[in-house]
N, C-alpha and C positions, 0 to 999 in steps of 0.2 A: 745662862745669858749674865752676863757679866754684870755687877753694880755700877749705876753710874757713880763717874769718879768729876773731880772739878779738872777742867780744861780749857781752852781755848773757844770762843766763838766757832769758828771753823770748822776745827774739830771736834767740837758738838753735835753740829750739823752732818758732819759724816758719819759720825756713830750713830747719830739716831737715824739717820738715813740706813743707813747698812739694817739696821731693825725692819724697815720697810721696804727695803732694798730684795730683803729676803721672801715677803710674803707673794708677791707676785711673780719672782724669778723659779722660785722654790715649786709652786702650786703647777707652772706649765711647762716649766724645762723638760718634764717627760710627759705633757700631755700627749704626742702623738703617739706613742708607744716604743719611744727611741730610748725608753730606761729600760725597766726590769722585766717586764712580759717579751721575753725572746720570740715564743712561738707558741702554736697551739695547733693541736692535732685531734682525731677524732678517729678510735680503732673501733672498726665492725668484724671484728674477725670474732667474736665471740656471741653468744644469745644475747648480751646485755652491751649497749654502747659505751666506749671510754673515752672520757676527756681528759688528754695526756696537755699540761700546762708547762712551758719551759721557762726557766726563768734563765733572768742574766748571770747570778751567780747564786752560788749554794745556800738553800734554805732548811729551815727543819718546819714541819708541820703541828704544831701549837693543840689549834681546835677548829670547829664549826659550828654554824649555826645558822638555820634551825636546826636539829640533829637529824632531822632524816627526809623532811620534805618542804617547798616552798617553791617562788616562783622567783627568789633572790636567795643566793646563797652566800654567806659570808666567811671566808677562810683566815685565821691568823697564823700568820709564819714569823719565824724568828731568822733574820738575816744572820749567817756564821760571820760575815765579817765584824769586825768591832763595832762599837753604837759610836752612830755621829751625834753631835749637836742637833738636837730636832728643832726644826723651823717653828713658825708661830703657826701655820696653816698646813694644811696636806701638800704631799707630794701625789702627784698622779700620773698614772701610764693606762691607756685605754686600749683595748683591741679589740674592734667589730667582729662580728662574726656572721656569717648567712644560715638563720636559723630553718631545720629542715623538719618533718614530723616525727624520727626517731630523738632528735637531738635540738630540740625546741631553744638552744641558747643564741642571745643576740650580741653581748657584749660580755670581754671579761675586763675588771678594770684593778689596778692595783693602787693601793691608797698607804702612804706614810702617816700617819695623825700621833695624838698624843696620845693613845692608849695603844699604839702599837702597829705594825705593819698588818694591813689585809688585804687578801684577795677576794671581788664581787664578782660572781657569775649573774646573772640577768637571764632569763629567759622567759618566753612568752607566754608558758601557761606553767602552772603548779607539776613540780616534778618529785620522784622520790629519788633518792641520791645516797653513794657510799663515798665517802672520803678517804683516801690514803696516801701514804707518799711513794713518789714514783721511784722507775728503777733505778737511779742516782739521787743525786744529794741534789740534782738542781731542777728537781721534777715535784710537781702535785698531780693525783690523779684522780679523776672524780667518774666514777660507773653510775650510769644512770638505769632506774629500773625498766623491766619490761613494760609494753605499751598497755596489758592490761593491769596492770597497778595504778595507773592514771586515777582513775575513780577514789582509792584510798589516799592518793597524794592530795587530791583535792580536798576531800574530805577532814583529812587530819590536820591541813593549814587553817580551812576555814571552821574548823571546830564545831564541824556538824556532824549527825548520827553517823558511827562509823559501818558500812555495809560492805562484804563483800561482792566482789564482781558476779559472781554466782549464787548468792544463796543470802540467809537472813542470818547467820551465823552471831552476827556483834550488832544485831538492831537495838536499838534504844541505849546504846552506850556514846558519851558524850566524851569530848576529850578531856574532861577533869572527874571522869568517873573515878572512884575508889579504886586501890590496886587487887582488892580483893574480886570486885565485879569483870576487871579487866583479864583477870585470871580465868575465870569462869568462862567468859567469852573466846578466850582464847584456846581451852581446852575444848569449847564447842568447836570452834575452827579446825582444827587436827582432826575430830571426828569425822566431820561433814568434808575432810580434803580439800577445804578451801585454804589453801598454803600461802596465798598472798596475805590474805587476811590475818593468820594467823602469827605469821612474819610480824606485820604492823603491831598487831596486839602484844606480839613478846618483845619485841623492840620498843614499846611503851612502857612494858614494865620494866623494863632496863634503869628506863630513865627515873623512876620514882624514888623518892628519900628512902623508903621501907626496903632497906636491904631482903629482906625475909623472903621476899619474892624473888629474889636474883638469880639464885643459884638453879631453879626449873627454869626460867625464863631463859638464861643464857645457853642451856642444853636442846630446850626445846626449839630456840628460834635457829638453832643449826640444824635440828631436824626437817625443821621445816622449808629451808633453806634448799636441804638436799633433794627432799621431795618434790622441790618444785622445780629443780633442775640447775639448782645455782649450785655447782661444786665446788667452785672456788669460794665463793663466798660461806660457803657449810664448813670447808677446812679452818679457815680465819675463824670461825664461831667454834668450833669444837678444840681451836689452838687455845684459845682465848680461855676456856671453861680449864684446859686441863692446866693453865697457867693459876688461875683464882681458885680451882678446887682440885690439886695435885691426888685428894688420898678419896675412898669412898665407893659404893655401886656403881654411883655415878659418873665417877670417872673410868669404871671398869668399861662401862657401857661406850664411854665416849671415845675411850680408844679402839676399841672394836672397831665404831663407824670411822673414824679417823683413819686405821689400817686399812679396810676395806674400799673409801675415796682413794688413797695413796696408790691402791693396787690398781684400781680401775682406772687410775690417769696414766700408768706405764703400759697402756693398752691402745693402739693407735685408734684416734677419733677425729672423722670428718668434722670440720668445722663447719658452722652456720654462716649463711650470710643471710642479713634481715632483705625481706621480698622485695622491701621498698628503696634497698640501696642497690645499684647497679653493680656487678660482677665487676673484680679490678680491673679484667683486660678492658674494660668496655669504657672504663673514663678516661675522659682527655683532661686538657688543661683545665683546672680551676684556679680564678684568679681573682682575687680582692683586696681590700686595702678601703684609707680614708686621706680624704684633704679636708685640712682645717685653717680657718685662720681667725687669728686673736688681737686685740689690743689692751694692753696692760698702762698703766697708769698709776704710780704712789708716789704721795707728796706728805712735805711735815708743814705745819701751820702753826708758827711761830709769834710770839708776842713783839718779838725786834724784827726777826726778818721777815716777817709775812709768810708767803707758801713759797715752801723751796722742793720744786720737783726732783724726786730722786729716780725716778723712773718715769718714761714714754717710748713704748717700742712697741712695734707691729710684728708679729711671727706666723709665718708661713709652714706649714707642718705636710709632709706628705709621708705615708707610707703604702707599700704594694709588695704585696706577695703572688708568687706564681706557683702552680704544684702540678705534675703530671707521675699519677699512679698508673703502674702496670703490672700484671703478675710477674715481672722480675726487678723492674726496678722503681724509686720513688725518686721523684728530682725535684728540685724546691728553689726557687730563687725569692730573695728579700731584698727590698731597697726601703729606707727610712730616712729622711733627710729634715732639715729646715733651714728657713733662711730669718733672720732678725734684722729688722730696720729701725735703729735706735735713731730717736728725733731729739738725743740730747747730745751735746758735745762731749767726750770723753779724752782722756789724759791716755788712754792706749789708742795704737794705730788702727785697732780693728773695731771701728765702729759699728759696720755693716756686716755680718757673720754669715754664711756658708756653711751648715756642718751636716756631714752624713755620718749616722748613725751604724748603718749597717749595710752592705753592699755584697751579697753574697750569693754563690752557688753550692748547694749542694746535694749527695745524690747516696741510695743506698742500694746496691746490686745484692737480692736476696740470694742468688746461686752462687757467686764467689763469697759471699758474706764479707765486702768490701766496701766502705762507707768513707767520704770524705768532703769537707768544704773548703772552698777556695772563696779569698776576697776578705772584705772588713765584716769583723765580727766580733765576739765578744767569748771571753771563756776565763774560769774560775776554778778549772780544775787541773791537775796532772800537771803541777807548776806553773802554769799561765796565767797570767794576772791583767782582766779586763780587756779593753778593746786592742785589735791590732789587725793589719794590715797583713794577709799569709794564708795561709794552708792546715789542712789538719787532716789524716789520710788514717784509718783504721780497719783493721784484719779482725774479723773474730775467727780463730783458726781452731777454738772449741766451743761448744755452748758456753763453758762458762770463763773461757779466756780471751781478752781480746787486747792487740798490741797497737797502738797508738803514735805516729811521728808528728810532729808540730814543728814549724818556724815561720819566721814572718819579723816584721817590723812595729814596735809598739805604736797607737797614737798618742801623740800628744794632747793631753784635755784643754780645752779652752784656746788651742791654739788650733792653725790653718788646716784644711781638710785635707792637703796634701802630705802623700806618705814622709814619715820620718826615718830614711836612710841611713841616719847618721847610727841608728841604735839599730840592733838586730838580735834574734834568739833563735832556737834550735832545741827541741829536747826528744824525749820520749819517754812513755808509761806503758805499763802491763796493768788492765783492769782485769780484776775477777772476782769471780762469785756468780749468785748467792750458795755458799757450801752449809750443811746442813740448814737449809731455810734460808738462815737470816743472816750469814756470814758475807759480808762484801769488801772491795773497798779496791785500790791500787798503789802503785807505787812508782816513783818518776824520776826523772833528771832533767836537771835544765840548766841551757846554759846561754848566756846573753853579752854581747859585746858593745860599747862606746865610743864612738869616733877610733875603731881601732885598737881601742883597750878592753879587758876584760871587766865585765860589769858584775857580774851577777852568775855564780855558779852553786846550783842547788840542787840538793836529793831531799827526799820526802813521800809522803803519801797519805793516804787517807784510808781509815776504818768505818763501816758502817756493820751497825749490828741493826737491823731491820725487825725488832721482835716487835708486835702488836702492842705488847702491853708495857715494856720498858726497853726503846728504841737508843742506842748511843751512835754518837757521829763523834768521828777523831779527826784531826788533822796535824801534821807533823811537816816542817820546813826547815831545813839548816845549810847555809852557805858554808860551803868547804872555802869560798875564794875570805873572806870574812873572816873564818872560824866562828860562828855565832848562830844561836838563834834566830831565825826568822820568824817562824810560828809555832807554836804549841796551843794547841785547844779541844776542847772537851764540851760537847753538848750534849746534854740526856735527858727522858723525859721519863716519870713514872705514872702509868695510866692506872686509875685506883676503879675500883668495880661499884660506886656510887657515881663514875663519871668524873670526879677530880681528876687535874692533871697537876704533876710536881715536873718542873722543867730546873736542871741546874747548868750553869753556860760559864766555864771558865777560858779564858783568852789571853795570851800572853803574845804579844807580836811586835817587832819594828815595824813604825809608820810614818812614812813608806817604807816598802821592803827595803833591806840593804841594796846599794847597787852605787857603782862609783859614781855615775850619776847627781846621787844626792852631794857629793860636792859642789853643785851649783845651788843648794838650796840657801838663799840668804842672799844670792847676787843679784837684783834687778839688772834687767838691758841699763846700760848705761853708767854702772857703778864697779865697773872692774877694777883690780889693786892700784889705785894710784896713777890709772893710766887715762881716765877720763871717757873712755872706750866702752861698750856693753860688752857682758859676758852672757852669753849664749849658749854654749856648748862646754865640754871639757877642753876640748883642744884651744879654747880660749883662754882659760886659765892658763894653761901650759903655756901658750904665745907669750902672755906678761907675767909668771911667776912657774918657769921652767924647774925650780926646786922644789916644789911644793909635792907632799905626799899625800898624794888623792884619794888614797885608801884611808889613812887616817882623818882627813880631813872629811869624806862621807860617812866615816862611823861616827864623827864627833857632831854631825848633821843630824844624824838619826835620831829622835826620840824614840823610847820605849812605851807601846800602853798597853796595862794591864786592866781588866774586866772581869769583875766576877758577878754571877747574879744569879739569886734563886726567886723562883715564879711559881705560883701557885693558883690555880684555876678552879673553883666546882659550882655546879652546877645548883641551885637552889629551889629552882623551878621549871619543868620543861621549856620556857620561855625566858629565864635570867640567870645569868651567871653572875658570879664576883670575882674579879684578879686582884690578886697583892702581889707586889714584887720587892724585893730588897736588890739593890746595884751599888758597886764600890768599883771607882775607877782611881785611874790614875794615867797623865801624859806626864814622862819624864823630862827634867832638864835638860838641854844640849851642853856643850863645852863651849862652843863657838870658836874662832878664831879672830886673827888682826882684821879679815877684810868683814866679817859675819857677827853679829851682836849674836849672844847665847841666849837661848829661850830659858826661863825662868821654870818652866814645867807647871804644871794645872795643881800641883798639890791633890791629896785625896780627896774625891769626891764621893759623898753618899745620897745616894737616893731612895726614897719609901713612896710608894705608889699603891695606889688602891682605886678600882673603877668595876662597876656596875653595869653590865650590859644587857638590857630587855629588849626583847622583841613584842610588837603587839601591845603596845602603851596604851596606845588611842587608836589606831587600825589595826587590821588584820596583816597590813605588810611595812608597818614602820619600824624602824631600828633606833634606840637611844643608848648613850654611853654619858655615863658621869663619872667623873674620875677626880682625884685630889691626890698631889705629888708633893712632898717635900724634899728640897735638897742643899747638901749646907756644902760648902768650899771655900776655898783660899780667902777669895773677898766678899761673899756674901752669903746669906742665907737667903732659898727663894720657896715660897709659898705660892702654888698655882692651883685653881678649879677651873673645871673646863666641864662645858656640856656640849655636846653633839649628838646629831639627828640626821637622818634619812627618812624623810617624810614625804610618799608618793600622796599627792593632792587627787590627780587622776591619772590613768594609766599612762598618759603622755606628759603628764606635769609633774616634776621631782622638784622638792623643797630640801635644803640642806643646812638649817640653822646652825648657830654653835656659837657659844660665848666664853671665853676666856677672861680669868680673873688673876693676875700675880702681884705677890706681895714681896717685896726686897727689904730685907734688914741686913742694911750695910754695916760695917767694922767700923766704918772712917767715913759715917756723914750718916746727912737724914736717911728715915725710910721713905720708901718709893711703892706708888702703886699705878697699877699697871692693869685696863679695862680693855678687852678687842671683841668686842661683837663681829658677828660677820654672817654672810648669808649666800648659799650658792642655787639657782634657779636654774634648771636643767627642762628644756620644752622641747619635745619632740612635734616637729612639724610634721612630716608627713613619715613613712618608714624608713632610716638610712639620713636621714637630715635632722637635725639637731643645732636648738639655738641654748648658748651658755652665757649666764650673765652670774657673776660672782663681786661682792662686796663687802668692805666693811669698813670700822672706824676704829683710831685708838686714842685713847686718853691717858698719859701719865703724869704723876703731878712731880714735883724736883727734878728738871731736867738736865741733860748733863754739862751745861753751862750754868755756871753762879750767877750771869746776869740775866737767865731767861726764867720766865716762869714756868707753871703747866704747859705741857706740849701737847697739840694734839696731831691726828695725822688720819690716813684716809688711803684706802686703794680701791682701783676697781678695774675689773677683767671681763671684755665683752669680746664675744665670738661666735663662730659655728663650726659645725662638722658635719662631712658627707662621709657616709660609710658605703663604699660600693663592691 
């Protein structure tokens, strides 16, 4: 956030209002799952159910906690799009789910917080889980343990004595038993053939800080999973062992076991269907969704102006999904919309707004291997960028090859829900992999026209090395019309033996992507070049200035974003992690034109961040985040500290308190303090019906206007959500 500078009172009120306007708007603009979570599916085709979570844009899995069991799972992800300025409060997107005996999932929630981006899965009982990246860059998979592991999951989560479901090989142990006792108990469980208990204990050994126990534990957890019938998981454990310990007698043993599993996997094997899950052919239409209404208010309290209400609106949100699955077809429809009623007079002509985020039908034909989707949708791969009205058609002509064609009309953000037929695009891509177990990606071509003119023509591709120890994601997009690089990105993780993770992200991109329509940047409605008329399209510009070089103007108006980040995560106890990162970013200046002012650029911004995340600090199910960030930029330096928590008071009541303190050290004025406490209250009235209340206060010294004293403000959000 920029350092306050001297200006007029009206401008000060506007700028200060933007601070608080971000509070409620950012929090609930994505509340009804119109944002980041695109969909969710549960795969029952193997012996253990797998939850597939689909994102609206590519992400990289970073870590999760707790490590192996609990009734709440928090997954940290990194978006591969460039980092945007963080809102003072979390942004959320929630997707409800109907719990079953095998998949007791009740809700998936996405949050953007000062500490990063998190997916939170909530279950109605304690479960065991294994988290991994999805088949493509927009997915996260969560594999749940078989029902007979439930007792272990409960005991591990509650820190009670660990007992096997059919024996006493681990009796007498507690969660904080020393590694030597854990190892001895795990060996007894192997002798007694209590495979689930052995898996739990060897996994716990791998989380210990004493690495001398890890080599045996890594091998034996694979053996226990193999003998427990978990071949897929066993392969993953064996592969990880060979990466960590490629030499020695243990490596020879593991290679033989892995070869045997791979050979067995080549023989046809009948898939098992859980007894409580009906055969696919018997399933009819399954429908679910949510409906919610919220009121938002935020205001400033100044000495000279009194109360200045920056936002007062009522938001109604609806999302609905219906699905039909047969032995051959999988058909799904999805509709997400919101209506915003603004109680304040605004300058723009869109006071009350109706928005449709998703309205599509997609299908999969398993017999012909053809799949597709038509309608309003979001896509961030294969050259497509964001939301559009159109269609996608794919054909998997070989197990590791899929061809896709795409076409449609991009949706204008913050504009009418009606299709934007002035701009259209079409493209094709080829998806391949995985080859050699880990290599996958795609190549694409995309073409876009704007008002009948060529807007964008690009080639590129994505590369994914999906290794469990050191995965790599790359993205490349080159515009052949502008002869310029749109995007080049590399994201890689390195997973260490002790559970630590090192992540490097390098990103270069034009923002927004190069397009002829970028010539419109800076030309607001009513500001045509000397005409007094509005400029809302490229054709408007040509009508008033037919000699303009649109291609040059678009390139001059498009800044370049550069981003480099190095982050590290390491566990210090089974319930506590330390995170740290260093980030350097720069948004370049633009040249401007006789009608558009040049942008001066952000300059180089450097951020240093440290965070501690701990579970079970006060109760068995709470989560606490403590963070400190120092950022230096052109106008000022900012030191920020925050603490936030997820604290379940009862099974039906959850309180999320938070506190953030910012200190601005300006280069051209007095220093500024800002204190921002807040709390979110969530109450489950009955199953499926939730009451939500969120509020906070802000106090800032030395506001933007010289004739103002200290400034205060508040925000209140209240509403309900019905999941059906």
